[in-house]
N, C-alpha and C positions, 0 to 999 in steps of 0.2 A: 714488181709489179700491183699497183693501186689501180684495183678495179673501179671502172666508171659507176658510177651510181644510178640509177633508174630515178627517175620521175613519178609521181603516182600515175601520172597518166599513159605511163608506160607498161605498168604492173596488170597482167592478165585479170579477168572477172572471175572473181571466187578463188583468188589466191592463194596456194598453201604453201609455205615456205619450208625449206627443209632447215632441220634441227641444228641449232647455233648459227643461222643466220645473221640474230639480232645483231654481234659482232661488227656485221656489215652498214649497219643504219645508226650511225651517232644520234641520239636524238634529245642533247642533254639541253641545246638552246631553243627547248622548246617552254622551258621554267621560268616563273616570276619569282621564286623563290627557291633559294636552295638550303638543305642542313650544312649545317657546323657541326664538325666531330669534334668531342673534347677528349683526347688521348687522356688526361689526368685522372677526368672523372670515369671513364669507360671502365665496365668490370668484365668486359668480354664475352657476355651470357651470351651474344650472338643472335639475339631478339631480333635486332634489327635486320640483319642477314637473311631469318628467317621469313619475314612479312614483304623484305624489298621486293616488288613486281619486275622491277629494272635488273637485278640482280648487280646494284651500284656499288653496295658494299662491299670493300676486298676486304680476305680474308688470307691469313696468310699462317701456317702453323697454329691453328685454332684460335688466331688472335685479329681483330680488328686493325686493319693499317692503312684504313683510309676510306675516301668517298670516291667513286670512277666519276665523275663532273661531265664525262663523254656521253654516260647513258643515263643519268639522275633525271627525272622528269620535274622534281622537285615538289612531288605529292605529300611528303611529309610524314609518311605513314611511318618510316623508320624514328622522326620524333617522337611520333604520338606512342608509340608501341614500347619504347625506352624506359624502362622500370621508373617510375615517381621518385624514388629514393634517389637515383641516379642522373638521369635528365643530362645525358652524355650528350646526346644530338640535339640541338636549338636552327629552327626553321628563323632564317634570315632572308629581307628583301634582295634580288640580285640586281646586283650593279653592274652594267654593263659598259 
């Protein structure tokens, strides 16, 4: 059963959310640019994962597996932090 999402007007003032509640708020449709990950270039250093403020970098068994666009807001931090000699993540204009 899927929970009904509340709008911002229904949230109490000074709201404190329980841990892990960000999974209930898919925010990926906010972005105007999105990161494109190149698996062939990636060295799996996980720097993008460390710096991603949205936990949108998917990792399994110590390796990057992709980007969860349901939560990625397109801030570009992952692309900026990817080592200059690697550049496995490039930002591109979001096309709807």
